[in-house]
N, CA and C of each residue as an Amber inpcrd file, in Angstrom:
protein
   654
 222.2620000 -23.5260000 -42.3500000 222.0660000 -24.8760000 -43.3170000
 222.1920000 -23.9690000 -44.7520000 223.0590000 -24.5560000 -45.4670000
 222.6690000 -23.9190000 -46.3990000 222.1080000 -24.9550000 -47.6170000
 221.6190000 -23.7620000 -48.4730000 221.2350000 -25.1150000 -50.1100000
 222.4720000 -25.0310000 -50.8190000 223.1780000 -24.3680000 -50.5570000
 224.5980000 -24.4160000 -51.4970000 226.0980000 -24.2800000 -50.5190000
 227.1290000 -25.2190000 -50.7160000 228.0370000 -24.8160000 -50.0570000
 229.6530000 -24.7240000 -51.0160000 230.1660000 -23.8400000 -50.5100000
 231.3960000 -23.6000000 -51.4790000 232.1770000 -23.8360000 -50.8900000
 233.6090000 -25.0060000 -51.6730000 234.7290000 -25.5920000 -51.1340000
 235.5990000 -25.5250000 -51.9720000 237.0890000 -25.6580000 -51.3990000
 237.8090000 -24.9850000 -52.2570000 238.9050000 -26.0480000 -51.8710000
 239.8290000 -27.0410000 -52.8080000 240.6830000 -27.6820000 -52.7280000
 241.8260000 -27.4350000 -53.4530000 243.1730000 -27.3930000 -53.2110000
 243.8780000 -27.0370000 -54.2350000 244.0740000 -25.9790000 -54.9740000
 243.2980000 -24.8920000 -54.5570000 243.0730000 -23.3990000 -55.0820000
 242.0060000 -23.5960000 -56.5170000 241.3940000 -24.7120000 -56.1270000
 239.9890000 -25.0590000 -57.0660000 238.9800000 -24.9220000 -56.1850000
 237.9930000 -23.7610000 -56.7250000 236.7610000 -24.1010000 -55.9990000
 235.5180000 -25.0200000 -56.6150000 235.0240000 -25.4160000 -55.4620000
 233.8130000 -26.5970000 -56.3370000 232.5810000 -25.8530000 -55.3590000
 231.4300000 -26.3200000 -55.6270000 230.0390000 -26.2710000 -54.7580000
 229.4800000 -27.6070000 -54.7690000 228.9830000 -27.4180000 -53.5490000
 228.3070000 -28.5300000 -52.7280000 226.8710000 -29.0910000 -53.1610000
 226.1120000 -29.3800000 -53.8080000 224.7680000 -29.5770000 -54.0280000
 223.9960000 -30.6450000 -52.9350000 223.3020000 -30.4350000 -52.1770000
 222.0010000 -31.3420000 -51.4410000 221.5530000 -32.2720000 -52.4790000
 221.5740000 -31.8410000 -53.8110000 221.3310000 -32.9340000 -54.6840000
 222.1550000 -33.7100000 -55.0610000 223.4810000 -34.2060000 -54.0520000
 224.4100000 -35.0750000 -54.2490000 225.0280000 -34.9460000 -55.1880000
 225.9750000 -34.0870000 -55.6620000 226.0440000 -33.6120000 -56.7670000
 227.2420000 -32.1840000 -56.0500000 228.7690000 -32.4620000 -56.8720000
 229.9110000 -31.1190000 -56.5040000 230.0820000 -30.7480000 -58.4130000
 230.1610000 -29.4410000 -58.0730000 230.0170000 -28.2790000 -59.2310000
 231.7770000 -28.3780000 -59.6340000 232.5110000 -28.1770000 -60.1510000
 233.7190000 -28.0940000 -60.4370000 233.6170000 -26.6930000 -61.6700000
 233.9740000 -25.4300000 -60.9650000 233.7420000 -24.4140000 -61.3540000
 234.6540000 -24.0730000 -62.9250000 236.3190000 -24.4780000 -62.2800000
 237.1860000 -24.0570000 -63.2740000 237.2220000 -25.1250000 -64.2120000
 236.1970000 -26.3140000 -64.7380000 236.1130000 -27.1080000 -65.1340000
 235.1150000 -26.9920000 -66.0730000 234.3520000 -26.4060000 -65.3430000
 232.5580000 -26.5870000 -65.7940000 232.2900000 -27.6920000 -65.7340000
 232.4510000 -28.6170000 -64.5500000 232.6680000 -30.0950000 -64.7740000
 231.7810000 -30.2250000 -63.5490000 230.1940000 -31.2650000 -63.5690000
 229.1370000 -31.8340000 -62.7490000 229.8130000 -33.2820000 -62.3590000
 230.2170000 -33.6340000 -60.8580000 231.3280000 -34.7010000 -60.4830000
 230.0970000 -35.5540000 -59.5820000 229.5570000 -36.7090000 -59.8670000
 228.5600000 -37.4970000 -59.0830000 229.5740000 -39.1030000 -59.1210000
 228.9030000 -39.9700000 -57.8230000 228.9850000 -41.2070000 -57.9170000
 227.8940000 -42.3350000 -57.3940000 227.9470000 -43.3840000 -58.0130000
 227.1180000 -43.8300000 -57.7650000 225.4060000 -44.0130000 -58.3420000
 225.6040000 -43.9500000 -59.6720000 224.0990000 -43.9940000 -60.0900000
 223.2670000 -44.8470000 -60.1900000 223.7530000 -46.0110000 -60.4740000
 223.3860000 -47.7100000 -60.1870000 221.9100000 -47.4520000 -61.2260000
 222.0040000 -46.6130000 -62.2490000 221.1530000 -47.3880000 -63.4950000
 220.4690000 -49.3640000 -63.3170000 219.9040000 -49.1410000 -62.8610000
 218.8250000 -50.7220000 -63.1870000 219.1220000 -51.5430000 -62.0340000
 219.2830000 -50.4360000 -60.7860000 219.3210000 -51.4130000 -59.4120000
 217.8390000 -51.3130000 -59.2290000 216.9450000 -50.3090000 -59.3220000
 215.4590000 -51.0510000 -58.8150000 214.8350000 -52.2170000 -59.7080000
 215.4210000 -51.6860000 -60.8120000 215.0270000 -52.5950000 -61.8770000
 215.3020000 -54.2110000 -61.5770000 216.4440000 -54.2960000 -61.1040000
 216.8190000 -55.6120000 -60.6290000 215.7450000 -55.8170000 -59.4330000
 215.6600000 -55.3170000 -58.5420000 214.8990000 -55.6460000 -57.2620000
 213.7230000 -56.0970000 -57.9500000 212.7840000 -55.3430000 -59.4660000
 211.5740000 -55.5250000 -59.1520000 211.9040000 -56.5290000 -60.0190000
 212.9760000 -57.5340000 -60.7900000 212.9760000 -58.2880000 -61.4660000
 213.1570000 -59.9900000 -60.0000000 213.5780000 -59.3980000 -59.1750000
 213.4930000 -60.5480000 -57.9120000 212.2460000 -60.1940000 -57.1340000
 211.2270000 -59.7530000 -57.5900000 209.8890000 -59.8930000 -57.0140000
 209.5430000 -58.8930000 -55.9300000 210.6420000 -57.8380000 -55.8180000
 210.3510000 -56.5740000 -55.0070000 209.6950000 -55.3900000 -55.5700000
 208.5920000 -55.2540000 -54.5560000 207.8980000 -53.6600000 -55.9480000
 208.5970000 -52.7580000 -55.4180000 209.8510000 -52.2350000 -55.7460000
 210.3470000 -50.8730000 -56.1430000 209.7810000 -50.2130000 -57.4070000
 208.9500000 -48.7630000 -56.7710000 208.4980000 -47.9520000 -57.5580000
 209.5900000 -47.6770000 -58.9390000 209.3970000 -47.3960000 -59.9250000
 210.5760000 -47.4440000 -61.2830000 210.2670000 -45.8160000 -61.3470000
 209.7030000 -45.1240000 -60.2000000 209.7380000 -43.5220000 -60.3050000
 210.6680000 -43.1910000 -59.7820000 211.2570000 -43.7900000 -59.0020000
 212.5320000 -43.6240000 -58.0540000 213.9320000 -42.9450000 -58.8500000
 213.9870000 -44.3210000 -59.8780000 214.8270000 -43.8190000 -60.8620000
 214.8060000 -42.4330000 -61.9440000 213.1400000 -42.7540000 -62.1970000
 213.0580000 -41.0820000 -63.1600000 213.5600000 -40.2590000 -62.2470000
 213.2530000 -39.9030000 -61.0100000 213.8070000 -39.0680000 -60.4250000
 214.6430000 -38.4040000 -59.8850000 215.7750000 -39.6590000 -59.7290000
 217.1850000 -39.5660000 -59.9610000 217.3380000 -39.1130000 -61.1750000
 217.3650000 -39.2800000 -62.3810000 217.1250000 -38.7970000 -63.7070000
 216.7780000 -37.2810000 -64.0620000 215.9470000 -37.0040000 -63.1800000
 215.3700000 -35.3180000 -63.1490000 216.2090000 -34.7250000 -62.7120000
 216.4650000 -35.2370000 -61.1820000 217.3060000 -34.3380000 -60.3550000
 218.8480000 -34.2810000 -61.2990000 219.1590000 -35.2050000 -62.1080000
 221.0700000 -34.6930000 -62.3050000 220.6030000 -34.2550000 -63.7500000
 219.1770000 -34.4320000 -64.7600000 218.9530000 -33.5820000 -65.5560000
 218.8820000 -31.8180000 -65.2240000 218.2600000 -31.5890000 -63.9150000
 217.9590000 -30.3760000 -63.5790000 219.9710000 -29.5760000 -62.9890000
 220.0600000 -30.6160000 -62.2780000 221.5400000 -30.1760000 -61.9710000
 222.3410000 -29.7910000 -63.2220000 222.6750000 -30.3060000 -63.7110000
 223.6550000 -29.9630000 -65.0940000 222.8770000 -28.7080000 -65.5770000
 221.5660000 -28.4070000 -66.5650000 221.0970000 -27.3000000 -66.5080000
 221.3600000 -25.9470000 -65.4840000 221.0980000 -26.4030000 -64.1860000
 221.3840000 -25.4550000 -63.1910000 222.9090000 -24.7390000 -62.9330000
 223.9830000 -26.0390000 -63.1890000 225.1870000 -25.2010000 -62.9010000
 225.9030000 -25.3030000 -65.0420000 225.1680000 -24.9420000 -65.8190000
 225.1160000 -25.3020000 -67.0790000 226.6560000 -26.0320000 -67.2810000
 226.8540000 -26.9820000 -67.1400000 228.2340000 -27.9610000 -66.7660000
 228.0460000 -28.3340000 -68.3730000 229.4510000 -28.4370000 -68.4960000
 229.7280000 -28.8690000 -70.0280000 230.4800000 -30.6600000 -69.9750000
 230.6610000 -30.8610000 -68.7490000 231.1480000 -32.3690000 -69.0720000
 230.7390000 -32.7770000 -67.4100000 230.2360000 -34.2640000 -67.1010000
 229.5040000 -34.5710000 -66.3130000 230.6280000 -36.2040000 -66.1270000
 231.5670000 -36.3030000 -65.0050000 232.2480000 -37.0200000 -64.5270000
 231.8870000 -38.1290000 -63.3770000 231.6110000 -39.3550000 -63.8660000
 231.1500000 -40.2470000 -62.5770000 231.9800000 -40.6600000 -61.7860000
 231.9660000 -40.8430000 -61.0670000 233.2440000 -41.6440000 -59.8810000
 233.0050000 -42.9750000 -60.0980000 232.4690000 -43.8130000 -60.5390000
 231.7900000 -45.3190000 -60.5540000 230.4740000 -45.7690000 -60.3150000
 230.1700000 -46.8410000 -60.7530000 228.6320000 -47.5520000 -60.6350000
 227.5630000 -46.2720000 -61.3880000 228.0310000 -46.3490000 -62.8700000
 226.6450000 -45.7520000 -63.3700000 225.7610000 -46.7050000 -63.2790000
 226.2710000 -48.3980000 -63.8550000 225.3810000 -48.9190000 -63.7780000
 225.2260000 -50.2490000 -62.8690000 224.2710000 -51.1010000 -62.2900000
 223.9600000 -52.1240000 -61.6970000 223.6330000 -53.3710000 -62.0250000
 222.8680000 -53.5680000 -63.1680000 223.2810000 -54.9200000 -64.0380000
 222.7260000 -54.4990000 -65.1270000 223.2670000 -55.7230000 -66.3890000
 223.0650000 -55.7070000 -67.7770000 222.2900000 -55.0730000 -68.2560000
 221.0930000 -55.5990000 -68.1200000 219.9050000 -55.2210000 -69.1850000
 218.3840000 -55.2410000 -68.1910000 217.5410000 -54.0770000 -68.3340000
 216.4430000 -54.1150000 -68.0200000 215.4940000 -52.6180000 -68.2470000
 214.4950000 -51.7560000 -67.9890000 214.2160000 -50.7480000 -68.7390000
 214.8570000 -49.8440000 -68.4340000 215.2570000 -49.2630000 -66.8220000
 215.9110000 -48.3650000 -67.2110000 217.0670000 -47.9220000 -67.7310000
 217.9380000 -49.1520000 -68.4200000 219.1510000 -49.0020000 -69.2700000
 218.0810000 -48.0710000 -70.1450000 217.2850000 -48.3490000 -71.1690000
 216.4640000 -47.6510000 -71.8580000 216.3620000 -46.2940000 -72.0000000
 215.6250000 -46.1570000 -70.6980000 215.3530000 -44.5060000 -70.2610000
 216.5880000 -43.4840000 -70.1550000 217.5670000 -44.4150000 -69.7380000
 219.0580000 -43.6680000 -69.7760000 219.6460000 -43.7120000 -71.1790000
 219.3480000 -44.2850000 -71.7990000 219.2990000 -43.8800000 -73.3260000
 218.8160000 -42.7850000 -74.0590000 217.9090000 -42.5310000 -73.4970000
 216.8880000 -41.4350000 -74.0960000 217.3740000 -40.1940000 -73.2180000
 217.7300000 -40.4840000 -72.0420000 217.9380000 -39.0980000 -71.3630000
 219.2680000 -38.6840000 -71.2950000 219.8530000 -39.6760000 -72.3550000
 221.4180000 -39.4760000 -72.7000000 221.3330000 -38.7480000 -73.9980000
 220.5750000 -39.0500000 -74.8090000 220.0580000 -38.5450000 -76.1000000
 219.7060000 -36.9550000 -76.0420000 219.0350000 -36.4590000 -74.6690000
 218.5000000 -35.2650000 -75.1960000 219.6690000 -34.2930000 -74.0300000
 220.8850000 -34.9440000 -74.2460000 221.9890000 -34.0290000 -73.4380000
 223.3280000 -34.4790000 -74.6440000 223.1560000 -34.5890000 -75.6640000
 223.9770000 -34.9750000 -77.1400000 225.2110000 -33.8160000 -76.5710000
 225.3880000 -32.8950000 -75.9730000 226.4560000 -31.6480000 -76.3060000
 227.2880000 -32.2580000 -74.7110000 226.9090000 -32.9120000 -74.4760000
 227.2350000 -32.9980000 -72.4760000 228.4430000 -34.3330000 -72.5560000
 229.9650000 -33.9150000 -72.6280000 231.2140000 -34.7290000 -72.6750000
 230.1900000 -35.5080000 -71.3210000 230.2380000 -36.7860000 -71.2380000
 230.5590000 -38.1360000 -70.1560000 231.9010000 -38.7620000 -70.1190000
 231.9320000 -38.7320000 -68.7940000 233.3200000 -39.8070000 -68.6150000
 232.7060000 -40.2830000 -67.2430000 233.1640000 -41.8480000 -67.7670000
 232.9530000 -42.7970000 -66.5620000 234.3440000 -43.2490000 -65.6670000
 234.8070000 -43.5430000 -65.0160000 235.6820000 -44.2540000 -63.9450000
 234.8330000 -45.1940000 -63.3500000 235.2230000 -46.5620000 -63.9630000
 234.5530000 -48.0220000 -64.0900000 234.4910000 -48.5340000 -62.4590000
 233.3890000 -48.4350000 -61.7400000 233.3000000 -49.3160000 -60.8190000
 233.2560000 -50.5560000 -60.4520000 233.0920000 -51.5160000 -60.1350000
 232.3650000 -52.6770000 -59.2240000 231.3510000 -53.2180000 -59.8900000
 230.7180000 -52.7760000 -60.2340000 228.9190000 -52.6290000 -60.6840000
 229.6660000 -52.5260000 -62.7770000 230.0990000 -51.3820000 -62.8510000
 229.8850000 -51.3900000 -64.0180000 230.8480000 -52.6660000 -65.0270000
 230.2380000 -52.5800000 -66.0950000 230.0650000 -54.1710000 -65.9710000
 229.6640000 -54.6280000 -67.9390000 228.8480000 -53.6110000 -68.3060000
 228.1800000 -53.5500000 -69.7080000 229.2330000 -53.8700000 -70.6310000
 228.8730000 -54.2840000 -71.7260000 229.8180000 -54.3930000 -72.8000000
 230.1960000 -53.2860000 -73.3420000 231.5800000 -53.0020000 -73.5410000
 232.2850000 -51.8570000 -74.4510000 231.6600000 -50.8610000 -75.6050000
 230.6680000 -52.0190000 -76.0180000 229.8420000 -50.8850000 -77.5150000
 228.5480000 -50.3420000 -76.6630000 228.4080000 -50.7140000 -75.7130000
 226.9980000 -49.9940000 -74.6430000 227.9660000 -48.4560000 -74.5220000
 228.6910000 -48.5370000 -73.7440000 229.1160000 -46.9400000 -73.8330000
 229.6740000 -46.2050000 -75.2010000 230.4260000 -46.8320000 -75.6370000
 230.7450000 -46.1970000 -77.4190000 229.7790000 -45.7180000 -77.9640000
 227.8830000 -46.2560000 -77.3700000 226.8630000 -45.6020000 -78.3500000
 226.1520000 -44.3090000 -77.5490000 226.3180000 -44.6240000 -76.4470000
 226.3390000 -43.4970000 -75.7630000 227.4240000 -42.2170000 -75.3540000
 228.2870000 -42.3200000 -76.2550000 229.4700000 -41.5320000 -76.1100000
 229.7920000 -41.1800000 -74.1800000 229.9310000 -42.2110000 -74.1690000
 230.2960000 -42.0330000 -72.5100000 231.9580000 -42.9530000 -72.7530000
 232.9510000 -41.9800000 -72.3390000 234.2830000 -41.9040000 -72.3690000
 234.2650000 -42.8980000 -71.0880000 235.1720000 -44.0660000 -70.9820000
 235.8000000 -45.0610000 -70.0170000 236.8860000 -44.7050000 -69.3510000
 237.4380000 -44.7360000 -68.2620000 238.5640000 -45.2520000 -68.2460000
 238.5690000 -45.8620000 -66.3740000 239.8080000 -46.3640000 -66.0510000
 239.5670000 -47.3480000 -64.8830000 240.5630000 -46.0560000 -63.9950000
 240.8090000 -45.0380000 -64.3160000 241.0460000 -43.7210000 -63.2860000
 241.7650000 -43.1080000 -63.9090000 241.2680000 -41.3980000 -63.7050000
 241.2420000 -40.4740000 -64.6170000 241.8240000 -39.5980000 -63.6670000
 243.0130000 -38.4130000 -64.2930000 243.5960000 -37.5380000 -63.9930000
 243.5340000 -36.1890000 -64.4710000 243.5110000 -35.1140000 -64.1590000
 242.7830000 -33.9810000 -64.0820000 243.4860000 -33.2180000 -63.3800000
 245.1080000 -32.4080000 -64.0970000 245.3580000 -31.2410000 -63.1580000
 245.9230000 -32.3260000 -62.1320000 245.5890000 -31.5290000 -60.7390000
 246.2830000 -31.8970000 -59.3230000 245.2100000 -32.8160000 -59.0680000
 244.3890000 -33.5260000 -59.5900000 243.2090000 -34.2530000 -58.7920000
 243.1270000 -35.3220000 -59.8170000 242.9620000 -36.6340000 -59.4020000
 242.5080000 -37.7640000 -59.7800000 240.7150000 -38.1990000 -59.2220000
 240.5300000 -39.3200000 -60.4030000 239.3590000 -40.1370000 -59.9070000
 239.2340000 -41.2390000 -59.5570000 238.8020000 -42.3700000 -59.0530000
 238.5880000 -43.7200000 -58.8840000 237.2010000 -43.9410000 -58.0120000
 236.8810000 -44.9970000 -58.3360000 235.9930000 -45.6400000 -57.6840000
 235.9840000 -46.0890000 -56.5570000 237.0890000 -46.9830000 -55.8730000
 237.1480000 -47.6190000 -54.5320000 238.4150000 -46.6930000 -53.8500000
 238.0370000 -46.0390000 -52.8500000 238.9930000 -45.2330000 -52.1380000
 240.2170000 -46.4300000 -51.3690000 239.7210000 -47.3430000 -51.5110000
 241.2350000 -48.4970000 -51.3560000 242.2230000 -47.8070000 -52.6940000
 241.7800000 -47.8790000 -53.8860000 242.4770000 -47.6320000 -55.1440000
 243.1600000 -46.0620000 -55.1300000 242.8220000 -45.3980000 -54.4410000
 243.1860000 -44.2390000 -54.2240000 244.3910000 -44.0280000 -53.5600000
 244.6120000 -44.8070000 -52.0560000 245.6040000 -44.3590000 -51.7350000
 246.7270000 -45.3650000 -51.9430000 246.7490000 -45.8900000 -53.2710000
 248.0260000 -46.2550000 -54.0370000 248.4820000 -45.3270000 -54.5940000
 247.8370000 -44.1930000 -55.1460000 248.2350000 -42.6630000 -55.8800000
 249.4340000 -42.2350000 -55.1380000 249.9360000 -41.3900000 -56.4360000
 251.1940000 -40.1420000 -55.9060000 250.1000000 -39.2070000 -54.8970000
 250.5600000 -38.9030000 -53.5710000 249.9600000 -38.0510000 -52.3870000
 249.8570000 -36.7760000 -52.8750000 250.3060000 -36.2170000 -54.2030000
 250.3020000 -34.7630000 -54.6440000 249.0040000 -34.7160000 -55.4370000
 248.0770000 -35.8480000 -55.6100000 246.6660000 -35.4700000 -56.1250000
 246.0530000 -35.7340000 -55.5620000 244.8840000 -34.9970000 -55.3740000
 243.7120000 -35.1320000 -54.4430000 242.9290000 -35.8800000 -55.2020000
 242.2470000 -37.2190000 -54.6340000 241.5430000 -37.9540000 -55.3770000
 240.1200000 -37.9660000 -54.5470000 238.9840000 -38.3380000 -55.7200000
 237.7100000 -37.9010000 -55.2700000 237.4180000 -39.3710000 -55.8050000
 236.3750000 -40.2710000 -54.7760000 236.1750000 -41.5760000 -55.2560000
 234.4480000 -41.6380000 -54.9320000 233.5920000 -42.5760000 -54.9810000
 232.7920000 -43.0200000 -54.3390000 232.5580000 -44.5620000 -53.8720000
 231.7150000 -45.0500000 -54.0180000 231.6130000 -47.0640000 -53.5140000
 230.9310000 -47.1900000 -52.3580000 231.5820000 -45.8920000 -51.6110000
 231.5550000 -46.5900000 -50.1290000 229.9570000 -45.9660000 -49.2920000
 229.2960000 -44.9540000 -49.9610000 227.8140000 -44.6720000 -49.9640000
 227.8380000 -44.1480000 -48.1450000 229.0310000 -42.7870000 -48.5220000
 229.3340000 -42.1250000 -46.9110000 227.9480000 -41.3510000 -46.1070000
 228.0280000 -41.6340000 -45.0750000 226.7490000 -40.9350000 -44.2720000
 227.6350000 -40.9660000 -43.0550000 226.7770000 -39.6740000 -42.3320000
 226.7410000 -39.4180000 -41.0080000 225.8020000 -39.5750000 -39.7580000
 226.2600000 -39.9340000 -38.6680000 224.9420000 -39.9100000 -37.6640000
 225.0650000 -38.5170000 -36.8260000 223.7450000 -38.0570000 -36.6640000
 223.2640000 -36.6870000 -36.1830000 222.8930000 -37.0490000 -35.2040000
 222.7960000 -36.6000000 -33.4220000 222.2610000 -36.9110000 -32.5430000
 220.9230000 -36.2250000 -32.7030000 219.5580000 -36.9010000 -32.4070000
 218.3650000 -36.2290000 -32.6540000 217.8220000 -35.5890000 -30.8020000
 217.2880000 -35.8640000 -31.0370000 216.1680000 -35.9510000 -29.3250000
 216.0490000 -36.9040000 -28.6470000 216.3790000 -36.7080000 -27.6980000
 216.5520000 -38.0450000 -26.9160000 218.2180000 -38.5320000 -26.9900000
 217.6320000 -40.0530000 -27.0350000 218.8490000 -41.0340000 -27.6700000
 219.2040000 -41.4010000 -29.4130000 218.0050000 -40.8050000 -29.6080000
 218.0060000 -41.3700000 -31.2920000 219.1370000 -40.6960000 -31.7400000
 219.4170000 -41.3030000 -33.2280000 220.2180000 -41.1240000 -34.2220000
 219.6720000 -40.8600000 -35.7310000 219.8620000 -39.7550000 -36.1640000
 219.3590000 -39.4580000 -37.4730000 220.4950000 -39.9510000 -38.5860000
 220.6860000 -40.6420000 -38.9700000 221.8120000 -41.1030000 -39.9780000
 221.5510000 -40.2760000 -41.8050000 222.2870000 -39.1850000 -42.6500000
 222.3730000 -38.7620000 -43.3800000 223.6760000 -38.7170000 -44.5170000
 222.9560000 -39.0310000 -45.6940000 224.2530000 -38.6920000 -46.7820000
 225.1450000 -37.6650000 -46.7000000 226.3110000 -38.0700000 -47.2010000
 227.5610000 -36.6880000 -46.9010000 228.6150000 -36.9540000 -48.1760000
 228.9920000 -35.6800000 -48.1130000 230.2970000 -35.7120000 -48.5230000
 231.2970000 -35.5280000 -47.4640000 232.4250000 -36.6090000 -47.6770000
 233.8040000 -36.9160000 -46.9500000 235.1020000 -35.6670000 -47.6490000
 235.6500000 -35.2390000 -46.2650000 236.7880000 -34.6100000 -47.5250000
 238.1300000 -34.9030000 -46.6770000 239.0410000 -35.8840000 -46.7540000
 240.0350000 -36.2670000 -45.7900000 241.4760000 -35.5490000 -46.2400000
 242.6610000 -35.7670000 -45.6410000 243.5530000 -35.0650000 -46.0530000
 243.5580000 -34.9450000 -48.0430000 243.6140000 -36.1090000 -48.5140000
 244.3110000 -36.4490000 -49.9950000 242.9860000 -36.9770000 -50.5280000
 241.7930000 -37.7540000 -50.0350000 240.8110000 -38.3920000 -50.6240000
 239.6090000 -37.6170000 -50.1500000 238.4680000 -37.3120000 -51.3930000
 236.9020000 -36.7250000 -51.0030000 236.2000000 -37.7470000 -51.5310000
 235.1000000 -38.2160000 -50.7130000 234.5330000 -39.4790000 -50.9200000
 233.1780000 -38.7470000 -51.0390000 232.5730000 -38.9500000 -52.2050000
 231.2600000 -38.6320000 -52.9410000 230.0310000 -39.2590000 -52.1740000
 229.0690000 -38.9180000 -52.2030000 227.8100000 -39.1280000 -51.4020000
 227.0910000 -40.3740000 -52.5560000 226.0700000 -41.4220000 -52.6380000
 225.4080000 -42.1270000 -53.6160000 224.4810000 -41.2680000 -54.1200000
 224.8000000 -40.8720000 -55.7400000 223.5730000 -40.0660000 -56.1940000
 222.2370000 -40.4650000 -55.9370000 222.4280000 -41.7070000 -56.4160000
 220.9180000 -42.4740000 -56.2240000 220.3640000 -42.5450000 -54.7490000
 219.4310000 -42.0850000 -54.4590000 218.8950000 -42.3380000 -53.5920000
 218.0380000 -44.1490000 -52.9650000 218.5380000 -44.5020000 -53.9780000
 218.0260000 -45.8490000 -53.4740000 219.1770000 -46.3980000 -53.0210000
 219.8270000 -46.3820000 -52.2080000 220.5020000 -46.7820000 -51.4990000
 221.2040000 -46.4000000 -50.1350000 221.9080000 -47.1640000 -49.5170000
 222.2030000 -47.1440000 -47.5210000 223.2810000 -46.0410000 -47.3260000
 223.6230000 -45.8650000 -46.0510000 224.6570000 -44.9210000 -46.0080000
 225.6510000 -45.9960000 -44.8060000 227.0180000 -45.7440000 -45.1430000
 227.8120000 -46.2990000 -44.1360000 228.5410000 -45.2400000 -43.9320000
 228.6910000 -45.6370000 -42.1990000 228.9140000 -43.8480000 -41.4710000
 230.3920000 -44.0120000 -41.7710000 230.9080000 -42.5150000 -42.2010000
 232.2160000 -42.3440000 -41.6330000 232.8890000 -41.8510000 -40.9800000
 234.2140000 -42.7270000 -40.4200000 235.1320000 -41.8860000 -39.4420000
 236.0640000 -41.1360000 -39.4950000 235.4960000 -39.8440000 -39.5470000
 236.7110000 -38.8380000 -39.9250000 237.4280000 -38.6940000 -38.4290000
 238.3460000 -38.2910000 -38.7140000 239.4670000 -37.9930000 -37.8370000
 239.8610000 -35.8030000 -37.8860000 240.6150000 -35.7480000 -37.0300000
 240.7380000 -34.2940000 -36.7340000 241.2040000 -33.7730000 -37.8250000
 240.8310000 -32.4030000 -38.4240000 240.6490000 -31.7030000 -39.7250000
 240.6150000 -32.2740000 -41.1090000 239.9290000 -32.7640000 -40.7040000
 238.7970000 -33.4860000 -42.1090000 237.5620000 -32.7220000 -41.5410000
 236.9400000 -32.8470000 -43.4550000 235.5780000 -31.9920000 -43.5200000
 234.1670000 -33.1420000 -43.2850000 233.2210000 -32.9790000 -43.0140000
 232.2020000 -33.9190000 -43.2600000 230.7860000 -32.5930000 -43.3680000
 230.2350000 -32.8850000 -44.4820000 229.0420000 -31.8600000 -44.8400000
 228.0760000 -32.6880000 -45.3200000 227.1620000 -33.0880000 -44.1830000
 225.6930000 -33.8330000 -44.1620000 224.6220000 -33.1360000 -45.1070000
 224.4960000 -33.9610000 -45.6790000 222.7860000 -33.4740000 -46.6000000
 221.4460000 -33.6850000 -45.7180000 220.8710000 -33.0190000 -45.2740000
 219.6350000 -32.9560000 -44.7050000 218.5510000 -32.1990000 -45.1740000
 217.9640000 -32.8120000 -45.7990000 216.7570000 -32.5600000 -46.4670000
 217.2330000 -31.9750000 -47.5530000 216.6980000 -29.7440000 -47.9970000
 217.2770000 -29.5220000 -49.0540000 218.8380000 -28.5570000 -48.5280000
 219.1750000 -29.0490000 -47.3150000 220.0430000 -27.9530000 -47.5540000
 221.6470000 -28.9180000 -47.3520000 223.1850000 -28.4900000 -46.9600000
 224.3600000 -28.8350000 -46.6630000 224.7020000 -28.4740000 -44.9960000
 224.7470000 -29.2510000 -44.3970000 224.9700000 -29.0290000 -43.5720000
 226.6240000 -29.3080000 -42.8970000 227.5400000 -28.5100000 -42.0150000
 228.4330000 -28.6890000 -42.1700000 229.1070000 -29.1290000 -40.8020000
 229.2460000 -30.6220000 -40.4040000 229.4150000 -30.9760000 -38.8710000
 230.7010000 -31.8430000 -38.6840000 231.8280000 -31.4270000 -39.1210000
 233.0470000 -31.3210000 -38.6870000 234.2090000 -30.6240000 -39.7350000
């Protein structure tokens, strides 16, 4: 099990991190999906006592990864936000202002329903789909299937996971990076999410995030 894993697609080098991010070396770009700003606040409004520290820790992890990789750009493959208004939106605004030089691109997801002026104020470029060289970015893998197959498409949305057999008959589920022939699905960056097991086929690659490391399981 490794702390970081190098992975090459279409002659481009990427680095997978157990902090649920992927770094694209050629573009000096950090790639994530499903940050879900406001999700814990949404649950608190509904009377479910989710600590706000969950979201603060997510932002601190992301800040640390940006500094570690010296990223110049951040691409979010959908679901930056989860709800329209709560204290977490204000926290994110302060976080963004501390990274003024960082370029941010959001590929719109199903939860990204904020007014366009909010993204403009925070200097976040929004796209329904993003193409860079031989790569594309969208949120839902179902949308990726209709694209030109000469592009490799990165997606989020599914919160991919993989079950690994433990002792006895126990199975433990872990978030994962999934790489098919033409589509890669990123783990949800927010730790306040569940996982859906991927059904990997022969020749596809799956990297499980286990504690502070990454383990290839297929």
